[in-house]
C-alpha positions in Angstrom: 280.6 165.8 239.5 281.4 165.7 243.4 277.8 164.8 244.2 277.3 161.5 242.6 280.7 159.9 243.5 281.2 158.1 246.7 282.4 160.0 249.5 285.4 158.0 250.4 289.1 157.4 251.4 290.1 156.1 248.2 289.0 159.5 246.5 292.3 161.8 246.5 294.2 159.5 246.4 293.2 157.8 242.9 293.2 161.4 241.6 296.8 161.8 243.1 298.6 158.4 241.5 296.1 157.2 238.8 296.6 158.5 235.2 293.1 160.1 234.3 291.8 159.3 230.3 289.3 162.1 230.2 288.7 165.5 232.9 285.8 164.4 234.2 285.9 161.0 235.2 283.0 158.8 236.5 284.8 158.8 239.5 282.4 155.5 241.5 284.7 153.4 244.1 283.0 150.0 243.4 283.3 147.5 246.6 282.0 143.9 245.0 280.5 142.8 242.2 277.8 140.1 241.2 275.0 139.9 238.3 274.5 142.6 236.8 275.0 145.0 240.0 277.6 147.0 241.6 277.8 147.9 245.0 279.9 151.5 246.2 281.3 151.3 250.0 278.4 152.2 251.0 276.5 149.7 249.9 274.7 151.8 247.1 273.8 149.2 244.4 274.4 150.7 240.4 273.0 148.4 237.8 275.9 147.7 235.4 274.3 148.5 231.4 277.3 148.5 229.7 279.7 145.5 231.2 282.3 147.3 230.8 282.1 148.3 228.0 281.2 144.9 226.0 283.7 142.8 228.6 281.7 141.3 231.2 279.0 139.3 228.6 278.1 137.1 232.0 277.7 139.2 234.5 280.4 140.2 237.6 281.3 136.9 239.2 280.2 134.1 237.8 281.1 131.0 239.6 282.3 129.3 236.5 284.5 132.3 235.8 285.5 132.2 239.3 286.2 128.7 240.0 288.1 128.5 236.9 290.4 131.2 237.8 290.8 129.6 241.4 291.8 126.4 239.5 293.9 127.7 236.9 295.9 129.8 239.5 296.5 126.4 242.0 298.1 125.3 238.6 300.7 127.1 236.8 300.4 131.0 236.2 303.0 132.4 233.5 305.5 129.9 232.3 306.9 131.1 229.3 306.6 133.9 226.0 303.6 133.1 224.4 304.3 130.1 221.4 306.9 128.0 223.5 305.7 126.3 225.9 302.4 124.1 225.1 299.8 125.1 228.1 296.7 123.5 228.3 294.4 126.8 229.0 295.7 128.1 225.5 294.9 124.8 223.5 291.5 123.8 225.1 290.2 127.7 224.5 291.6 127.9 220.9 290.3 124.6 219.9 286.5 125.8 221.5 286.9 129.0 220.2 287.3 127.6 216.9 284.9 124.9 216.9 282.8 127.8 217.0 284.2 129.8 213.9 283.9 129.1 209.9 286.5 128.1 207.7 289.0 128.8 207.5 289.3 130.8 210.8 290.7 127.7 212.8 294.1 129.1 213.8 294.4 131.7 217.0 296.9 133.7 218.0 296.1 135.0 221.9 297.1 138.9 222.9 295.8 140.6 225.7 293.9 143.4 224.4 291.7 144.4 220.9 294.7 146.9 220.3 297.2 144.3 219.9 294.3 141.7 218.0 294.4 144.6 215.8 298.2 145.4 215.5 298.9 141.9 214.9 296.3 141.6 211.6 297.8 144.7 210.1 301.5 143.4 210.6 300.4 139.9 209.5 298.1 141.5 206.1 301.5 143.4 204.8 303.6 140.9 205.8 301.5 138.6 203.2 300.6 140.5 200.7 303.8 142.6 200.4 301.2 145.4 200.3 301.8 149.0 202.0 297.9 150.2 202.1 295.6 150.2 204.9 292.1 151.3 204.9 289.8 151.9 207.5 286.0 153.0 208.2 285.0 156.8 208.9 284.2 157.2 213.0 285.4 153.0 213.5 287.2 152.7 216.9 290.2 149.8 216.6 292.2 150.9 219.9 294.7 153.5 221.0 298.1 152.1 219.7 299.7 153.8 216.8 298.5 151.4 214.1 295.3 150.9 215.5 294.9 155.0 216.3 295.9 155.3 212.3 293.2 153.2 211.2 290.2 154.7 213.1 287.6 157.0 211.8 288.3 160.3 213.2 290.4 163.3 213.2 290.1 164.6 216.6 291.6 161.3 218.0 295.0 160.8 215.3 296.1 164.7 214.8 297.7 165.4 217.9 300.2 162.4 217.5 300.9 162.1 213.6 302.2 161.1 212.4 301.4 158.0 212.0 301.1 155.2 209.8 301.7 156.2 206.1 299.7 155.3 203.1 295.8 155.1 205.0 292.9 155.8 203.6 289.2 156.0 205.1 285.6 155.1 203.7 282.2 155.3 204.5 280.7 152.0 205.9 277.4 151.3 204.1 279.0 153.5 201.4 279.7 150.8 197.9 281.3 153.7 195.9 283.4 153.9 198.5 284.8 150.4 197.5 285.8 151.5 194.5 289.1 152.3 196.9 290.2 149.6 197.6 293.0 148.5 195.0 296.0 146.5 194.2 298.1 148.6 196.5 296.0 148.0 199.4 297.3 145.4 202.1 294.1 145.2 204.0 290.4 146.6 204.8 289.1 146.8 208.6 286.2 146.7 209.4 283.7 146.6 212.3 280.8 144.4 211.3 278.5 146.3 213.3 279.7 149.5 214.3 279.5 150.3 217.5 281.3 153.8 219.0 279.5 154.6 216.4 276.3 154.8 218.0 275.6 151.0 216.1 275.3 151.4 212.9 274.3 147.9 211.4 275.3 147.2 207.5 272.6 147.1 204.7 271.7 144.6 202.7 274.5 143.7 200.5 277.3 146.0 201.9 279.2 143.4 203.3 278.9 140.9 200.8 280.1 144.1 198.2 282.7 144.7 200.3 284.4 141.5 200.8 284.0 140.6 196.6 285.8 144.1 196.3 288.5 142.8 198.6 288.9 139.4 196.7 289.0 141.2 193.5 292.0 143.4 194.1 293.4 140.7 196.5 293.0 142.7 199.9 292.7 141.0 202.8 289.4 142.0 205.1 289.5 141.7 208.6 286.7 142.3 210.6 286.8 143.8 214.5 284.9 142.3 216.5 286.3 143.1 219.4 282.9 144.7 221.0 280.4 143.1 218.8 281.6 139.0 220.0 280.5 136.6 221.6 276.7 136.9 221.7 276.5 140.8 222.5 274.6 141.5 218.9 272.4 138.3 218.9 274.8 135.6 217.2 278.0 134.1 218.9 279.7 137.1 216.2 278.7 139.1 214.5 279.2 138.5 210.8 277.6 135.4 211.5 274.2 137.4 210.7 275.2 138.4 207.5 276.8 135.3 205.8 280.6 136.9 205.1 283.4 135.0 206.5 286.7 137.6 206.8 289.8 136.3 206.4 290.9 137.6 209.9 289.0 137.8 213.3 290.3 140.3 216.1 288.7 139.4 219.8 289.1 140.6 222.8 286.9 142.3 225.7 284.3 139.7 226.4 286.9 136.7 225.1 289.0 137.0 228.4 285.8 136.4 230.3 286.3 139.2 232.4 290.7 139.1 232.0 292.4 140.6 229.8 292.6 138.7 226.4 292.7 139.0 222.7 293.1 136.7 219.7 293.4 137.7 216.3 292.1 134.5 214.6 292.9 133.3 211.1 293.7 130.3 208.8 296.4 128.3 209.8 298.3 128.8 206.1 297.8 133.0 207.0 299.1 132.6 210.5 302.4 130.5 209.5 304.0 133.6 208.6 305.0 134.7 211.6 307.5 131.9 211.4 309.8 133.0 209.3 311.0 136.7 207.0 311.7 137.0 210.0 311.1 134.3 212.6 309.4 135.8 215.6 307.7 138.4 213.1 305.4 138.9 216.5 306.0 137.8 219.0 304.3 138.6 223.1 305.4 138.6 226.5 301.7 137.8 228.6 299.4 136.9 225.1 297.7 134.0 226.4 298.1 134.7 230.0 296.8 130.5 231.2 294.5 132.5 234.1 292.9 134.6 231.1 292.3 131.8 229.3 290.9 129.8 232.0 288.9 132.7 232.2 287.4 133.3 228.8 286.9 129.2 227.9 284.4 129.4 231.2 282.7 132.1 230.1 282.1 130.8 226.4 281.0 127.4 227.7 278.2 129.4 229.9 277.4 131.7 226.9 277.2 128.3 224.5 274.9 126.5 227.5 272.3 129.2 228.1 272.0 130.2 224.6 272.9 132.9 225.3 273.7 134.7 221.7 269.9 134.1 221.2 268.3 134.9 223.8 270.0 138.8 223.8 267.6 139.5 220.6 264.5 138.9 222.4 266.5 140.9 225.9 267.3 143.8 223.0 263.5 144.0 221.8 262.5 144.3 225.4 264.7 146.8 226.5 263.1 148.6 223.0 259.6 148.3 224.0 259.8 149.8 226.7 261.6 152.5 225.6 261.5 153.2 222.3 258.4 155.5 222.4 259.7 158.3 225.6 259.5 161.7 224.6 263.3 161.9 225.1 264.5 159.3 222.7 264.4 160.3 219.5 265.2 157.2 218.1 266.7 153.3 219.3 268.8 151.4 216.6 271.0 148.5 217.6 271.3 144.9 217.8 270.5 141.8 220.0 271.9 143.8 223.7 273.8 146.5 222.5 271.2 149.3 221.6 271.7 153.4 221.4 270.0 155.7 222.4 269.9 159.2 221.0 268.9 162.1 222.7 268.0 165.7 221.6 272.4 166.7 221.4 275.5 165.3 223.4 275.2 167.7 226.1 271.6 166.5 226.9 273.2 162.9 227.1 276.2 163.8 229.0 273.8 165.3 231.5 271.8 162.2 231.7 274.7 159.6 232.3 275.2 161.5 235.2 271.6 161.8 236.6 271.7 158.2 235.1 274.6 157.4 237.9 271.9 159.0 240.6 269.2 156.7 239.7 271.7 153.5 240.6 272.1 152.9 236.6 275.3 152.9 235.0 275.2 154.2 231.4 277.9 155.7 228.7 277.9 157.4 225.4 279.4 156.4 222.4 282.3 157.9 221.1 281.6 158.8 217.7 278.3 159.3 218.5 277.9 161.7 221.3 274.2 162.4 221.1 273.4 158.7 222.2 274.1 157.0 225.2 275.0 152.8 225.5 272.6 150.5 226.5 274.8 147.0 227.0 274.3 144.9 229.5 275.7 141.5 230.5 273.3 138.8 228.7 272.8 136.9 231.8 270.3 140.1 232.3 267.2 138.7 233.3 263.4 140.4 232.2 262.3 141.3 235.8 266.2 142.9 235.7 264.9 144.3 232.3 261.6 146.5 233.5 264.3 147.2 236.7 266.6 149.1 234.4 263.8 150.6 232.3 262.0 152.1 235.2 265.2 153.6 236.4 265.9 155.0 232.9 262.6 156.8 232.3 263.0 158.4 235.8 266.4 159.5 235.0 265.1 161.0 231.6 262.3 162.9 233.3 265.2 164.2 235.3 267.1 166.1 232.7 
């Protein structure tokens, strides 16, 4: 690891004072970022092909977002806990966001992160149905808080923290026969319409439709987690829009904030009213919908819409595929829009490749539940010349492993 980390004064302090989440963090120090590029203190340039794991969908330092942040910071920052004061950034962003969503998804509850959006959805489903059983999918990831962790589909992540939520079942994504597990005892089914951390697994024809129908038959609520796949990433503004299945609830985060921390639960106004009674303040947050974060997120969404970045993502994603799919090291490529999984021969090879790629000046990453594949999910603003340059570097790194 030492060979490919920046040699700087902050390195020792990073390991001394900041909590670590893995035994081998990248350890790159970034001094500034612009567009699809990150720059180290010594001026080394890196192409960012993971967008902070789905956050920076319009790239880094976009002037529209920067201006929105400055303008809102000059007006006011935090005023009051969420939901008490009328704050224009929250109102305007909720209006723009819901204008892009079908009925009944017209009411927004802003939180701080994707995990919090999932927690809110699970609580609301229990409150609305009076039921306690929850169903998630194997190889799904929804966050690290206790409730969200209970629904993810990998036991190795969950076992050290048990007991978690009771009455949780797992079904296999794309296995229609497993839908029989959804019953009159089920409060909600939480699903990614495109499984991201499983290595970009797309729904098979008819699967989401069958899932929705089973939920309707049993009275279970259908929750879509689009925390990673939203805001143009898969070639539509939201992945579910490609499949014609509208959930009862939608969880958003990552790109929602335009680079700032922001999450949201979106559902129908009638369902959202349940927070107001039995008990009142059934879900509260201090910083949810922070005005600066909402201003940044709204500016980012306006850019996505104005530049048709969702539609462009399909063509740009295919450009990556055309450049890379035939390489002998890449056994398989699957994806949609600008979210791709490129499978190598083993987890060790993929891990080594990500390290070598950073040495070549390109930032890539693996998937939590598909360790033999590396992720390609650059900012949607990447242009075709930058894709050519990125693919050249990827091939160069592949030839080194």
